[in-house]
C-alpha angles and dihedrals in degrees: 000000000000136000103253098205153303137237131207111214133177111253109255122189124197139079140275109242117235093245090060098037091057092050092046090056093051096045092043091053092047093051093046091046092050093049091049091048097044096040120000143281087264088063090054089053092046094051093048090053091058110087093203092053092044092053090048090048090054092046093052088053093060099260122137102283099226108026136104090243091078091074099054096036098047095045091045091052092047094049090051095050104030102045096063086059097039096117092052096041098038092226127115126191117201135179130021143182127334114333091006090065089062090059093061098097093051091046089052092051088054090050088052091054091050098044106028091243119138099267093184091056092048091049090050091051089051092053094045096051090051091047093051094050095041101039115010093050106050098192099140096259117121114205117241101160131049126173126178117196117191135173128214090262093060098255110138146179130200123208115184134162136207133195131224107194092188095060093030091230137118126218122211120204123202126199131185123196094208092065099037116114100155137010092213104038112069093309100171123094088198144000114199108205153103121272104253097170134274118346133189103250113179092178095064120108087238090062097060093110090045091055091048092049099034093161089063093058094105089060100039100040095191110207138176134180105228103236093204091065092066090070108036109053118127115223123249095233114100100209121083111245132193092251089060093061137063096236095195091058095042094046094047091051091050091049092049094050102034104034095045136052124226088246088061087071120052090210092058100049091109089062092056110136096039113118124232093259093053091047089053091059093042092050091057092046088050088056092050089054101040106019123114120239094264090063094071102062091111108046091176090071090068091060085075088077099066107352120228135292091240092051099262120158085356139321119292108268097223096187091052090045090055092047090051092052092046094049094048094045093050089049090052092049091050091049091052090062094045102271105116094160095105093047087052090052090053089049090051091056093070092040091056090049091051092049090051089057091068094075100018124120113190125213128215100253091118096130090050090055093053092045090051090053091049094046092052097038094099089061090062098045093262115199139179133175085266096057144274124334115255130211112267114268093219122077113274116260115258104249090227090058096042118120115254110247100195 
């Protein structure tokens, strides 16, 4: 087993309003169910252990694209929606934030009783991952959340998060059972975080002698700068900026969904009737489901599906969100009775976008794109934690004079 990664995120206080939490649960379940159906439960576990994918997953669900709140909110929504279907799906989500994290071992014992898995071994893995990230890696982050996700084959992922009040950041740690060989010798597949200087890392290869002679630690002070952290730190700024997004990928997706109709592509005929804005959201969700790991290097791009609850990059378009959930759920239900045509159409959406990238040259009208989304947000039932989106006070732009976005 190996820790699959970590993420450094700016601390973000606040709450998830009920109107968003309910939708996050429904969309999260639909995405997880589709991945399990199209691939396997092992693929769900693998994706959750990837910090880039997890951040993109949270962004597509309308959470603030860069903040620490994604971890608690997304896992809370998934536990609420997935666990009632655990027997059918073959996926169990244990643990949580604060006192709920302490219940993880007992929850895993219960999972063992229901599935025939070794609950004691799973509980031991839970305790060891927490101990490594809280004690063996003395990086100044105190764990306050611990979630253990396991499938009925025994594959598991751990996602846990610590807080550093001095730097006002959180660090999320990801583990994946498939890649774990040792709990004490470089166990993580990834650490998502910002380089904050030297840390005491007793799991590094370079600390073998230190582990063997633990009483000599005060003399040896084994340290290592975690190289992964140099690449996976989320910025402190709340707004989405052009440098946070792969413009070629975003622009190609917008061209494919706004400049074409579903009937223009034979593969998309079953999505006929969906408007360009709904197709935009569905295309990004399609990528979350079917995209390869290299597609998630810019999590902010996925906030262009359903915006963000604090209004960045734009308010959450509730009507579009509901249409997305309904379309995906109906596709799942059709697939369950042998009609996978609609699921295939959703899959083709992201494939068409990727193909469009080959000859696509983006422009720099990024701010115009965000302003357009904000101006039109009221049409789609736009909401933030501050209230409902309002029509723009200025006169609408004449379409013939509007800046080209693609």
